[in-house]
C-alpha angles and dihedrals in degrees: 000000000000119000112243114253113268095016111134128206143121116301120222110262117258116237112257121234111283094018122133120222122201092208145309111323092007123120118265124232122212114247092237095047122121094250094054092045091052092050092049092049091051090050091052091052091053094053115092112252118257113257113248116254113266115264112257114226115247107246121201136181115333095009092054090047091052093047091051094047092048092056113099091218095051091105086082094057118101120252094240088068089061092047093049093048091049093048092052094048121104116231093251090055093060099085125174088256092057094045092048089053089051093048092049092048093052093046095045095050097036092240108166096191109160096200093056094042091051089051090055091048092050091048091051092052094044094048097038096126093052098047126088125203094259090062094039093056089059093046092050095045098087093051093061095037094049093041092236124145108196124231091230103119095209094050097099097036089050093052092047091054092048091049091050090050100041106027095103095044102060113018096182093049090049093053091045090055091050090050090057090048090048090059088052093047090239105120114162112223094217093057091047090054088055100047093045093048116114090239094057094044091049091048096053094043093079097044127099092244094053095113095056093042091052090052091050092046089051090054091047090050089052090051090051091050095048105029109026109056090161095060113112102169132104120306134205109276114248092241090058095052119106132179110282104213105357095171138029112295121264091251092056093047091049092051098037093125089060094045125106092216097102096050092044089051091052091048091052091046092055093040102044107009129249094277096060102065140036124215125212092000115168112220125195130306085029112281116144112223125205098219129353129196131186113219129189124228089261092055099257115146106235129207106265093222090065093053138057100247093200126086114216117269129237089035099207096044094061108069113177131178098220111050116219103251093205117097122212114223119195119200107211119201110215103198124189093258092053089076135066110265115275093003147081097240116116117232113259096252092051094047090048093053094048091045093052095045089052092049090051090058103262117138109230125216109187119207106199119210093235091061093044093049091052092061113099108209136335095292093060091044091055090051089050093050091046091055092047094051095043090052087063090052094255122149134178142171125068092328094045101046 
C-alpha cells in the first residue's frame, strides 16, 4: 500500500549489512548477535563429525624410492631426495622394478647424476645372474643417453657376459644394449660378430621390429667403419643398410618453436645468399645436418648447386687420385635440450652424430644455445654468424666468389 503524498510518519528501519531477518515486517538480528551465534553453534553440533584422514603408511628406503618414482609429478622433486632414499634402502629392497624406474627417470629428464648412475651399474653387476636382456636394456639406457661411462670396473665384462648369454633370446633388446654401448664407444667385438651374422640378420628380417633393428644395425655398422679399424668380423650387407637418421630427430621436431634454426637460416640467407647453404640435408650414411656449406681451398663459400655436397662414404674405401679441394662445413645447432640437464655434456646421440660427421671429413662449426640466446635481433645474429665463419677463414661476396 502506497503512502499518500505528503503524509509523514516513521519509515520501517532498513536491515543493516550482515543482519538476519526472519521475514517481512519482522525484526532483524545482527549476524554477530548472541542469538545467531547460539543457533549456529547448535547447528554445528548436529552435523556429523568429519572422518579423520587415513593414516599414510611410513615408507622407507626402496619402498619410498619406488613410490616417488611412480608418481607422475615426481619430475618436480629434487635429486637429493632420490639420493637419500637410495642411500637408506636395504639391498633386498632394490628390486629390478625399482632400478628400472630410476633408470627411466634419469634418462627421461636428462639427469646426469653420477651417484645414482653408479648405483644402477653396481646393481647390474651384483644381480647379473638374475637379469635378462629385456631388463638390462632398460638399465643401460641412461648411460648411453647421458653419455656417462660408469666407474664400476665390472660394468663392461658383465654386459658382455649377458649379451653372450641372452643375444639369441631377445634380438631387439640385444641391439638396444649395443646402441647404448655405441654411444659410449664401448662396442664388444663378440656381440658384433653375433648381430652381423647371417643367421641373426635372417632371423630379425621376418619380425615386426625389423625396420628399427635394421636402422640400429646400420648405425652400428657405421660405428664399426669409423671407430673400430681393428674389427675383422662380419658386417651388415649393403642391401640391408638403411639411412640412420634421415630427418631431424623427434625431439627437435617437437620443440621446433623453441629452436633457433629459423632465425639462423634467415641470417645465413641474408649473409650468404640462398644458393650458398643447404638446410636439413641428409648426408651418407644417413645423418641429417642442420646447415651445410661448400668451401673452396681459398676459403670462398661456393654455391652448393655447383658442388657435390656429400663426402664419399665409407671414407677409406673410396681412393681417388685427385682430391676434391672443396671442404664441407656443417653448422651444428646445440640447443638447450641437446645437453644433459644442468650441465655442459652433450647427450649421447648428439655426441655420436658430431663424432661420426667429423670422422667422415666434415668440418664442424658448433653454435651453442648460450651464444644464440645472447643475440638481440637479426642484425646482431648476422654479426655473430659473420664472426664465426670468418674465424674459420671463410669469405663470401664479390671477393669470395
